[in-house]
N, C-alpha and C positions, 0 to 999 in steps of 0.2 A: 342304419339301413341293413348292415350285416346281421345285427341281432334279430331283426324282424324276419329276415329270410330263414335263419336257423330255427326260430320258434315256429314258424309256419311249417317247416319241414318236419319238425318234431310232432306237431299236432296232426299232420297228415299221416305220419307213420303210425301214430297211436290209434287213429281211427281205423286204418287198414288192418292193423294187428288185431284190434278188438273184433272186427268182423270175421277174420279168418280163424281166430282161436276157437277150438271145440269145447274145451273144458276150462274150469276156473284155474286149474294148475297150469294149463298151457298159457292162459292169459297172464298169470303171475310171472312165468319164465320169460314170456315175451316182453313184459313190462320191465323186468330186471335188465334184459339186454338193451332195451331202449334207454333206460337210465344210464347204463354204462356208456352207451354211444353218445348220449347227451353230455355226460361229464367229459368224455374225450374231446368233444367239439368245444365245450366251454374252456377247457384247458388250452386248446389250440388258439381259441380267440384271445384268452388272457396273454398268451405268449406273443401273439401278434401285436396287442395293445402295448405290452412292455417294450417290444422292439421299436414301435413307433415313438414311444416316449423317450427311449434311449437315443434314437436318431434325432429327435427334437432337441434334447439336451446337448448332444454333440454339435448340432448346427448352431445352437445358441452360444456354446463355448467358442466355436470357430469364429462366429461373428464378433463376439466380445474381444477375442484375441486379435482379430483383424483391426478392430477399432483402436485397441490399446497399442498395437504395433505402430499405428499412425500418430496417436496422441497419447503421451504419458501424462497421467493425472496425479496431482498431489493435493494435500489438504493442509491448511493452516487455520487454527481457530484459537482465539483468545477470549477468555471471560475475565473481566476486570471489575473491581469494586474500589471506588474512591471515596475518601472522606475529606472534604475541603473545609478550611477555616481561613476566611479572608479578614484582614485587619485594615481598616480604612485610615486615612491620614489623621483623623481626629481621635483615633484610638478605639472607636467602636468596632465591633466585629460581626461577621455573618458566617454561619455554619451550614453546610449541606452534607449530610452523612448518608451512607449506604446508596451511593450512585452506582448502579450496576450497568455494564455495557457488554455487548458481544461483538467481536470482530471475526468475520469468516472470510477466508481466502481460498479460492479454488484455483490451483496452479496448473498450468498446461505447458507441455513441451512437445514439439514435433520436428523430426528430421525429415525435411522435404527432399533434400538431395545432399550429396557430400559437402557442398559448399553453401547450403541454404537451410536455415532452421528457423522455427517459430517458437516464441515464448509469450505466454499470456498469463494474466491473473485477473480473475473476477473477484470482487469484494463486496461485502455487506457489513456495515458498521452502524449499530443502533443502540439507543438506550432501551433498557428493558421496559416493556409495556408501551413504548412509543412507536406507533406505526403510521404516523401522519407524515405526509410529504412536506418538506421544508425547502425554503429557498437556499440554494447552495451558492457560495460566493463566486466560485469559478468552476466551470465544467471540468477543467483539467484536474481539479482537486476532488471530484466526486469519488466516494468510497474511502476517503482519507479522514473524514470527520463524521461523527455520529449524525445519522440522518434517518430516513425511513427504512423499511425492509427491502428497498430496491437494491438490485445487484448491478454494479457498475464495472466497466472495463478499466481496472486500475493500471494494467500493463497490457500491451499488445504490440509486439514488434518483431520484425524480421531481421535476422543477422545474415548478411550475404558476404561471403569471402570472394572479393572481386578477382584476386589473382592467386588462387591456391597453388602451393608449391614454390612460390617465389621467395627470395631471400627476406623480403619485407612484406609479409602478407598484410593486405588492407581489408578491413571489415567495414561494411556499411550497415548501420543499424537504423531502420526506418520505422516510425510509428510512435506509440506511447512508450516512453523510455523507462529503463530501470533506474529512475532518478530518486526513488524513495528508499528509506531504510538503509542508507549508505553507511560507510565506516564513520565512527566506531560504535554505531548503534547496536551492532550484533553482539558486542561483548556483554552488555547488560541483559539482552534478550536471550543469551546463551544459545545462539544459532550460528550458522555460517554466514558470511557476508552476503547480504541480499541485494544491495544497491551498489552503484558505481561511484557516486560522487560524495565528497565530504559532507556529512550530515550537519555540520555547524553552519555551512553556507546554504545548503539546499536540501529540502526534504519535502517531496510532494510529487505528484504525477505531472509529467511534461511531455508534450508532443513535439517531435522534431526529427532531425537527421544528424547522425553522428558518424564520423569517419575515424576508425581506430587503426593505427599502424603498429604492428607487433615488431619491435626493433630488437628482439632478443638475440637474433643471430648477428646483429651489428653491435649493439650495446646490451650486454647481458642483463636480463631482468627489467628491461625498459619497454614501456609502451607509451604512445602519445595519442591524444584524441582532440579533434576539433568538432564543435557542436553548433547547430543552428536550429532555432525554433521560433514560431510565431503563434500567438494564441488565437488569432482570428475571432476576437470577441465582438459580438454584435450587441450594440447598446439598445436599451429599450426605446430610445428615441427614434429608432428606425420605424416604429409603429405609430409615430405621431403624424398628424395630417401634413405637416410641412416637410416631411421626409419622403422624397419621391425617387431619389437615386441613391442606391446603397453603395456604389463603388465608383461613381463617375465624377465626383466633385470634391471640393475641400471639406464639405460637411459629411463626408462618408462615415458611416458607423463602423467601417472596417479599416479604420486608421490604426494599424496594428503596431503593437510593441514588438521589436525585433530583439531576440536574445541570441548572443553568440558566446562561445566559451572555448578555452583551450586548457587541457589537463595533461599532466605528465605523471605517470606512475613508475616507481622504482622499487624493486625488491633486491636485497643483497643475499645471494644464494650461499655465500661463504659463512654467514652467521649461523650459529647453532639453534636458532629459534625463528619462528615465522615473523616476517616484518613487511611493512609497507610504508613508503614515503609518497605523498602526493602533493604536487604543486599546481596551482590553477589560477585562472582569471576568468570571471564571468561578467558579461556586460549586458544590460537591458536598456535599449534605446527607446525613447519616446514612450515613456510610461503614461498610461491613460487614467483619468479619473472622471467620474460623473460630473457633468457641468454644474456650476454653482447655482444655476437657475433650472428648475424642473422643465423638461421638454427640450433642453439643449443636448447636443451630442457630447461624447467624451471630449475632454481637452487634454492636450499634451502638457504634463506637468514637469517633465525632465527626464534625466538619465540616471541610472543606478549601476554601480559596478562593485564586485567583491573580488578581492585577491587574497590568497592564503596558502597555507601548507599544513600538513598533518603528518604525524609519526605514529606508527603502531609497532609494538613488539609483543607477540603473544606466544603462549606455550613455552615460557621461559622455565627451564628446569630448576625450580627452587621449591623444595618441599613437594606439595601436590601440584604446583604449577602457578605461574604468575603472568597476568596480562596487563600491559600498560599502554596508554595512548596520550597524545598531546596534540592540540589543534590551536592554530592562531589564524584569524582572518581580519581583514580591514575593509570596511565598506566606504564608498564615496558616492555622495548624491550631488548632482548638478541640476538644481531646480530651474524651471522657466519662471516667468512672471505670472503664469496662469495659476488659478486656484480652482479646486473642485469641492464638491460637497463632502464635509467631514462626517463620514458614516461610522467612524470608530467610537465616537462618544467621548474621546479624550479632549481635554482643553476646553476653553470657553468660547471659541470662535465658530461661527456657523459655516465658514468656509476654510479650506486649508490647502496648501500646496505641498510639494515634496519636501518634507521635514521643515516646513515653514508654516506660520499662521497667516492670518489675513493681512499680509503686507505686500501688496503688489509692487514688484520691482526688486524683491529680495532674490537675487540669482546667485548669491554667494555659495560656493561649494561647502558641503557639510560632510565631515569624515568621522567615522567611528570605528571601534575595534572590539574584538572579543577573544577570550581565551577559554578553552575547554580541556580539562585534563581528567583522567580517571585511572582507576586500578581495580583489578579483581583477583582474588586469591582463591585457588581451589584447595579446600581443606581435605576432602577425600572424594570418592566417586559419587557421594550423595549431596554434599554441601559446598556452596561457594558463597563468598562474601565480597562486596564491592562498594566503592564510593566514587562519586563524581563531583566536580566543581566547575562552574562556569561563571564568567563575569563579563558584562558588556558595558560599554561607555554610553554617554548621553546620546550620540547620534548613530549608535549601532543599529544596523538593519540586516536581516537575513531572509532568504527566500524559503522560509520554513513554515508558512501558513498551513501547509498540508500535512504537518507532522501528526502522527498518531498520539504523541504525548498530549494529554488534555490541557496541560499548562503551557505548552510550547516554550519550555524553559530556556532553550538555546537562543531565543530572541530577547531574553531579559536585558533590560537596561538597569543593571544592578548586579546582585550576587545570588547565585543559586547553589545549594548544597543538597546532595542526595546520597542516601546510604540504603543498601538493600542486602538481603540474604536470599539465596536461591536453593530450593530443594529439588533434586532430580527425582522424578517419578519413575521414568524409564527412559530409554534412548529417544523416545518420541515426545516426551512431555516433561514439563517442569512447572513448579509453582514458585512465585517470587513475592516476598513481602518487602515493602520499601517505605521510605519517608523522604519527602521533598520539602525544603524550606527555601522560599524565594523572597528576598528583600529588594524591593524596587527603589531605585534612586530617582528615576525620571518617569514621566508619564509616557504612554503610547507604545509600550513594548510590543513588537510584532507588527506595528502599523507604519507605513511610509507616509501617511497623511498627517500633517500638523507638526508644529515644533515641539519637541520634547521639553517638558518643564520640570524643574526641580520640585519634588514632592514636599509640601509643607503642611503643617497642621491646619492652616487656613483653608485648604482644599476640602476639608471635611470628608463627606462620603463621595466626593467627586473623583477621588483617586484611591486606588488600593496601594497600601504601603507594604503589606506582607501577605503572602499566601503560603499555606501549609497543606500538604496532602499526605495522608497515611493510606497506602493502597495495597491491594493484593491482585495479582494476575495469575491466571492458570493458562498455560500455553501448550498447545498440541500441534506438532508438526509431523506430517506423515507423507 
């Protein structure tokens, strides 16, 4: 609009000047004056436009700063390539090479008040070229296994300090908990500790409420937590014609599993290196499984509990630096006489109970245990080498179905060995080359359905005896 007004004024001035000029020379002089005036006006207009653009840039900067002051954003991204080699019980094998995946994390933090803060993580995890939506086992695990290009809320919780300033501050954590990527997962990943709970026992997304008491002023370096959660899983049977009441009778599809836990963390400040000791007990009551007959609601197949402890000693001053860890856990299953559909594909029975096959009445408790140890040595500022070992017994079970590890090696009923070397790219990125070799002694690793069976040659291709994976990961954290 401003340009049109200026041009109209120039045109009018030109016409008036032309009419009033007596000679060609006068007309030239008048035209020169007019051009100078026009140039002056154009320069003023440019200055005005530049001022407006500068104001817009400043406003945008202020708006961005206002947003980032409220929510701090962070980025995590991993590109991985896996090469699998499975050997079956009869000695035949199957190879799958160049399996590429991308994991994206968008991390968020916000200080709402002095005693209230928010933490969140959005995640996308997919195989390259795969953009189809797939059925996910459990909504609380979305974003933890390769799926579509969908972005999920992997974490979203509020930390509320209930009694700030007190001798024993108590923090309530509500929402989707920091229950994945726990210790000692961070040593191999070459990051800071990202999760709260022992990764041998639990690795996945979980919704719930946690109360943490900071006992440092009473017992130096000590904190204690109690946790409660329930999955609120709605079975597909709720959509069948005979299901009319979702929560008002014994056939309710909201017959929830109840999860409780207690954790005690201890650090010893007098030691010349970083350290952590954690002792815990987690119990899952009334585990559900799909009914053995299609159309039936979930059935209660029993209770599961895991107790254990872990030790970490990191940044030990030995050469470039040494990191060590050791974990031990014991699981206990108490099955009911109920059986559900065996969706795992392990064993020969169409129905299965909690660590039992199709034998109604088998309510005997089943116990298993596992150990996980590892070490990493820092050669120099660019290179680190490490190795891990874990072994699980026949009835070992862990809540690690949401692990980002494609093999879920910590659930192994057998022996797993891993070796790796890490190259630091810069302070925000690293690349890792590794090799995993898992030898299974029993079937059903990672599944709580069905009785584990000793792997024999007679099982043929019905059971995997050994899995190997040569992998590469490129990690960026910012």
